[in-house]
C-alpha positions in Angstrom: -25.2 12.2 5.4 -25.8 11.3 9.0 -22.8 11.8 11.3 -22.1 8.9 13.8 -20.9 9.6 17.3 -17.6 8.2 16.4 -17.3 10.6 13.4 -18.5 13.3 15.6 -15.8 12.7 18.1 -13.3 12.7 15.2 -14.3 16.0 14.0 -14.2 17.7 17.3 -10.7 16.8 17.8 -9.8 17.8 14.4 -11.4 21.2 15.1 -9.3 21.5 18.0 -5.9 20.6 16.1 -6.8 22.8 13.4 -7.2 25.7 15.7 -3.7 24.8 17.4 -2.0 24.4 14.2 -0.5 28.1 14.4 -1.1 29.0 18.1 0.4 26.2 20.0 3.4 27.9 21.6 4.1 29.5 18.2 5.3 26.2 16.9 4.7 25.3 13.1 2.8 22.2 12.4 4.9 19.4 10.5 2.7 16.7 9.1 4.4 13.4 8.2 2.9 11.1 5.9 3.7 7.2 6.3 5.8 5.4 9.0 8.3 3.8 6.8 12.0 4.3 6.8 12.2 8.0 5.7 9.1 9.1 7.7 10.0 7.2 11.0 13.6 8.5 10.7 12.2 12.1 10.7 9.9 11.4 13.5 12.7 10.0 15.6 15.3 12.6 15.0 13.0 15.8 14.9 13.3 18.4 18.0 9.5 18.1 19.0 10.0 21.0 21.3 10.4 23.3 18.3 7.4 22.0 16.2 4.2 20.1 16.6 4.4 16.9 14.7 1.6 14.9 13.4 1.8 11.4 11.8 -0.7 10.1 9.3 -0.2 6.4 8.6 -2.3 3.5 7.9 -0.2 1.2 10.1 0.7 2.0 13.7 4.3 0.6 13.7 7.6 0.8 11.9 8.8 -2.1 10.3 12.5 -3.4 10.0 12.1 -4.7 6.5 15.6 -6.2 6.0 14.7 -9.0 8.5 11.1 -9.3 7.2 11.9 -12.7 5.2 13.1 -14.3 8.6 9.6 -14.0 10.0 8.0 -16.2 7.0 9.6 -19.5 8.4 9.8 -18.8 12.1 13.4 -17.7 12.3 12.3 -14.5 13.8 8.9 -13.7 15.6 6.7 -10.8 14.0 6.8 -8.5 16.9 10.6 -8.8 17.1 11.1 -6.6 14.2 8.5 -3.9 14.7 8.4 -0.6 16.8 5.0 1.0 17.7 5.0 4.6 16.2 3.5 6.1 19.4 6.4 4.9 21.2 8.4 7.6 19.5 6.6 10.1 21.8 4.0 12.5 20.9 3.0 15.4 23.3 -0.6 15.1 22.3 -2.4 11.6 21.6 -4.3 13.2 18.9 -1.1 13.7 16.8 -1.2 10.2 15.4 -3.7 9.3 13.0 -4.4 5.5 12.0 -5.5 6.9 8.6 -4.4 7.0 4.9 -3.9 10.2 3.1 -6.0 10.4 0.0 -5.7 13.8 -1.4 -3.7 17.1 -1.0 -4.8 20.6 -1.0 -1.5 22.4 -1.7 -2.9 26.1 -1.6 -5.1 25.6 1.6 -2.3 23.4 3.2 -4.4 20.5 4.0 -4.2 16.7 3.8 -7.2 14.8 2.9 -7.3 11.6 5.0 -9.7 8.5 5.5 -9.5 6.6 8.8 -8.5 2.9 8.2 -10.7 1.8 10.9 -14.0 3.8 10.2 -13.5 5.2 6.7 -14.4 8.8 8.1 -13.0 11.4 5.8 -11.4 14.5 7.3 -8.6 17.0 6.8 -5.4 18.0 8.6 -3.7 21.3 8.4 0.0 21.8 8.0 2.9 24.4 8.0 5.1 22.0 6.4 4.3 18.5 5.0 6.5 15.6 4.5 5.5 12.9 1.8 7.1 9.4 2.6 4.2 6.9 1.7 6.5 4.4 0.2 5.4 2.3 -2.7 3.7 -1.1 -3.4 4.4 -4.3 -5.3 4.6 -3.8 -9.1 2.4 -6.5 -10.9 3.3 -5.4 -14.4 -0.1 -6.1 -15.5 0.6 -9.9 -15.3 -2.6 -11.8 -15.2 -3.5 -13.7 -12.0 -0.8 -11.8 -9.7 -3.2 -9.9 -7.4 -5.6 -12.9 -7.0 -2.9 -15.8 -6.6 0.5 -14.4 -5.7 1.8 -13.5 -2.2 3.8 -10.4 -1.4 6.5 -9.8 1.1 6.3 -6.1 2.2 4.3 -6.0 5.2 4.1 -8.2 8.5 0.6 -9.2 7.2 2.3 -10.5 4.1 4.8 -12.5 6.2 2.3 -13.8 8.3 0.0 -15.2 5.1 3.2 -16.7 3.6 4.1 -18.6 7.0 0.5 -20.1 7.0 0.5 -21.1 3.4 3.8 -22.7 3.8 2.5 -24.9 6.9 -0.9 -25.5 5.0 0.6 -26.7 2.0 3.1 -29.0 4.0 0.2 -30.6 6.2 -2.1 -30.9 2.9 0.7 -32.7 1.4 0.5 -35.3 4.0 -3.1 -36.1 3.9 -4.4 -39.5 3.3 -5.5 -40.0 -0.5 -3.2 -37.3 -1.9 -1.6 -38.2 -5.2 2.2 -37.8 -5.4 2.0 -35.3 -8.4 -0.3 -33.3 -6.2 1.8 -33.4 -3.1 4.8 -32.5 -5.3 2.8 -29.4 -6.7 1.9 -28.6 -3.0 5.3 -28.6 -1.7 6.8 -26.6 -4.6 7.4 -22.7 -4.5 7.9 -20.3 -7.1 9.7 -16.9 -6.3 9.3 -14.3 -8.8 12.1 -11.7 -8.7 15.7 -12.1 -8.1 16.3 -8.9 -6.0 17.4 -8.9 -2.3 13.8 -9.7 -1.0 13.4 -12.7 -3.4 16.8 -14.1 -2.8 16.6 -13.7 1.1 13.1 -15.4 1.1 14.8 -18.3 -0.9 17.6 -18.6 1.5 15.4 -18.5 4.5 13.1 -21.1 2.8 16.3 -23.1 2.1 17.5 -23.1 5.7 14.0 -24.2 7.0 13.9 -27.2 4.6 17.5 -28.2 5.5 17.3 -27.7 9.4 13.7 -28.3 10.2 11.7 -30.1 7.6 13.9 -33.1 7.6 13.1 -33.3 11.3 9.5 -32.5 11.3 8.4 -34.3 8.0 11.1 -37.0 7.3 11.7 -38.1 3.9 9.0 -35.7 2.2 11.8 -33.3 2.5 13.1 -34.6 -0.8 10.0 -33.7 -2.7 10.2 -30.1 -1.8 11.3 -27.9 -4.6 12.0 -24.0 -4.9 12.1 -22.3 -8.1 13.6 -18.6 -8.4 12.6 -16.9 -11.5 14.2 -13.6 -12.7 14.2 -11.9 -16.3 17.9 -11.1 -16.2 20.4 -11.6 -13.2 19.8 -12.0 -9.6 21.1 -9.4 -7.5 21.8 -7.2 -10.1 22.9 -4.2 -8.1 26.0 -6.2 -6.6 29.3 -6.6 -8.1 29.7 -9.3 -10.6 31.8 -11.6 -8.8 29.7 -11.6 -5.7 26.6 -12.1 -8.0 28.4 -15.1 -9.6 29.3 -16.3 -6.2 25.6 -16.0 -5.0 24.3 -17.8 -8.2 27.0 -20.7 -7.7 26.0 -21.4 -4.0 22.2 -21.4 -5.1 22.5 -23.9 -8.2 24.5 -26.1 -5.9 21.5 -26.9 -3.9 19.3 -29.9 -4.5 16.0 -29.0 -5.7 16.5 -25.2 -5.8 16.3 -24.0 -9.5 17.4 -20.8 -11.0 15.3 -19.9 -14.1 16.0 -17.1 -16.4 12.7 -15.8 -17.8 9.6 -13.8 -17.4 6.2 -14.7 -15.9 3.3 -14.2 -18.2 0.5 -15.5 -15.9 -0.1 -16.7 -12.3 -2.6 -19.4 -11.4 -3.9 -20.9 -8.4 -1.8 -24.2 -9.5 1.3 -22.7 -10.8 2.8 -20.1 -13.3 3.2 -19.7 -17.0 6.4 -18.4 -18.4 6.5 -16.0 -21.6 8.1 -19.0 -23.6 5.2 -21.2 -22.7 6.8 -23.3 -19.7 4.5 -24.2 -17.1 5.9 -24.5 -13.3 3.2 -26.4 -11.1 3.4 -25.0 -7.5 1.5 -24.5 -4.2 2.8 -21.0 -3.5 3.9 -18.0 -5.8 5.7 -15.2 -3.9 6.1 -12.0 -5.9 8.9 -9.6 -5.5 9.4 -8.3 -8.9 9.6 -4.3 -8.2 7.6 -1.4 -6.9 4.8 0.6 -8.3 3.3 3.9 -6.7 0.3 4.4 -4.4 -2.7 6.1 -5.6 -2.0 9.0 -3.3 1.3 9.5 -5.2 -0.3 9.1 -8.5 -2.9 11.7 -7.8 -0.6 14.6 -6.9 -0.5 17.3 -9.5 3.3 17.9 -9.1 6.2 17.1 -11.6 7.2 13.4 -11.7 10.0 11.5 -13.5 9.3 8.7 -15.9 8.7 6.0 -13.0 6.0 8.0 -11.5 8.2 9.3 -8.4 7.7 12.8 -7.1 10.5 15.0 -8.3 12.3 17.1 -5.7 15.2 19.5 -5.7 18.3 18.9 -3.9 17.0 19.9 -0.5 14.1 17.4 -1.0 11.5 20.1 -1.5 8.8 19.0 -4.1 9.3 20.8 -7.3 6.3 22.6 -8.4 5.3 24.1 -5.0 6.1 27.7 -4.8 6.2 27.9 -1.0 8.6 25.3 -0.7 6.9 24.0 2.4 6.3 20.3 0.7 9.1 17.5 1.1 9.1 13.9 -0.2 11.6 11.3 0.5 11.9 7.5 0.1 10.5 5.2 -2.5 7.8 7.8 -3.5 10.4 10.3 -4.4 13.4 11.1 -6.7 15.9 13.9 -6.4 15.8 15.8 -10.2 19.2 15.0 -11.9 20.4 12.9 -8.9 18.7 9.7 -8.9 19.2 7.3 -6.0 18.1 3.7 -5.4 14.8 2.8 -3.7 16.6 1.4 -0.5 16.1 1.8 3.2 19.5 3.2 3.7 18.6 6.1 1.3 15.3 6.7 2.9 16.8 6.6 6.5 19.5 9.0 5.7 16.9 11.5 4.1 14.8 11.3 7.2 17.7 12.3 9.4 18.7 15.1 6.7 15.1 16.6 6.8 14.8 16.5 10.7 18.0 18.5 10.9 17.0 20.8 8.2 13.8 21.7 9.7 15.5 23.0 12.8 17.9 25.1 10.9 17.6 28.5 9.5 17.1 28.3 5.7 20.1 30.2 4.7 22.2 27.5 6.7 20.9 24.6 5.2 23.0 22.3 2.8 22.1 20.2 -0.2 21.4 16.6 0.6 24.4 14.3 0.0 24.2 10.6 -0.3 27.1 8.2 0.1 26.2 4.4 0.1 27.6 2.6 3.2 27.4 -0.8 1.4 24.8 -3.5 0.6 24.3 -7.0 2.3 22.3 -10.0 1.2 21.8 -13.4 3.0 22.0 -16.3 0.5 21.4 -19.2 2.8 23.3 -21.7 4.5 25.0 -19.3 7.0 26.5 -17.5 3.9 25.9 -13.8 2.7 27.6 -11.3 0.4 28.5 -7.9 1.4 29.8 -5.0 -0.7 31.1 -1.9 0.6 32.8 1.1 -0.8 36.2 -0.2 0.6 36.0 -3.9 0.3 33.8 -7.1 -0.7 33.1 -10.1 1.5 31.4 -13.3 1.0 30.8 -16.6 2.8 30.6 -17.0 6.6 32.2 -13.8 7.5 29.8 -12.1 5.6 27.1 -13.7 7.4 28.4 -12.7 10.7 28.8 -9.2 9.2 25.2 -9.3 8.0 23.7 -10.3 11.4 25.7 -7.9 13.3 25.1 -4.9 11.1 21.2 -5.6 11.4 21.4 -6.2 14.9 22.9 -2.8 15.6 20.5 -1.0 13.2 17.4 -2.2 15.1 15.4 0.7 16.5 15.8 0.1 20.3 17.2 -2.2 22.9 14.0 -4.1 23.1 14.3 -5.5 19.7 18.3 -5.9 20.0 17.2 -8.3 23.1 14.5 -10.2 21.2 16.0 -10.6 17.7 19.3 -12.5 19.1 17.2 -14.5 21.5 14.9 -15.6 18.5 18.1 -16.6 16.6 19.2 -18.6 19.6 15.9 -20.5 20.1 15.7 -21.2 16.4 19.3 -22.6 16.5 18.7 -24.6 19.6 15.2 -25.9 19.4 14.2 -25.4 15.7 11.9 -22.9 14.1 8.3 -22.4 15.6 5.8 -24.1 13.0 2.7 -23.3 14.8 -0.1 -22.3 12.4 -2.6 -19.8 13.4 -5.0 -17.5 11.4 
C-alpha cells in the first residue's frame, strides 16, 4: 500500500513520540481519549510538569453542553460555548491528535488511532491511559431515526437544527404552499423528555414567543411543538418539580405533551406505537445514550448497559497492571452506579488528575455527592433541585443562568455568553441562515 507524503510525516512524528514515551525527562506518558467533560477535566487539572500528556479526540474543542440548546435558535452563538483543546497547553504540538481511537492493545500498551482528516491509521504508546470517549444517541432500533431525525449532542447538530428551523419557516411562506403543508413544516416533534429535550423545547418556545411573532406575523399561530415521552418528563427530578414543569408546558398554546413511544420516523412525520401519526417538518431525537464502537470492541468487563466497569479508583477492571482508567458516560463504577451527567464526569476528571500525581498508597476511593440539577423550561422559568432545597420559577431561572455562567471554562466565554444573552433580549435572536 503506497504511503503518501502526509502519511510519512505523521509516521515520523509518531516514531519520535514513541521514542520519547519513557525517556522525556523520565516522565510517564498519559494518553487521554476524548475531549468531553471527563477527559477535558483531566487535561485542565493534571500537572503537565510531572507527566507527558497526549490527547486523542475526533474534535478539537470542549463543548459546554448545558447551553447547547440555546444555540439552536440563536439565543447564544456557537463559538460562545466551545473552548479549543489546544488552549489547555501542550508542551509539544504533536501531543494533540485530531483522530478517533479505533482499537486498544492492552499488552503492548498502545492505542490504535485513525485520523479524521486523512484516515491514516497509526498507534500511540502510553504508560497510563484514560478512556473518556463518551456516548452517542441511542436510536433503540427505531426505523428512520438515523435518516430523518436530528440529534442534539454536538455543535454541528445544533447548527443543522438551526438551519432546518429557518428553512422550514421560509418554505412555509413560499407562494403556492397549501395550508396543510405549511402547518406540517411549522410543526416540530421532540422525542425524549429528559433535560435535553425539555430545554430544546423551552428555547424553541421562547423563540416563537419573542421573535417569530415579530418576523413572521400571524404565522406564529400555526406553529406547533409536540414533546413525546414514554413515561414522565424530567424523571430524575423531584415529583413536585416535575409536575410544575408539566403544568407550565401544558399551559402553552400549541405545545403538546404526548405520553407514548415512537415506532417510526419518516421524512414528513412520526408514527407512535398506538398507530397515531404526527405530521411535522422536523424531528429532534434525544431519547437516550448508546455506546461508541470503540467501547463496544474493548475486551474488558462491562455492565448490562455496555459501560466499561471500573473499581472505586476508576481503574478498568480486568487490566492487571491497573494503568487503564475510564470515566464519564462510557464507564460505570462496579457496585456504585452513577448517572451519566456532566457533573459526574467533570468530578471524575478532577479526581483522576489528582490521583495521577499522588503516591498509590495515598490515593483514596472516588466519592461523589451531587450538587444538584437545573433545567430551563422556558418563559424565564426553570426548576432547581439541590440536596438542601428546591426552587422553581423566575428565581430558579436566575440561578440557572448564574450557575452555568460561573461554570464556563474561561473568561472569554464568561464575557461572550452574557453579551449574547443581552443582544438577544434587546435586539432579538439572529435568524441568519448559512450552510
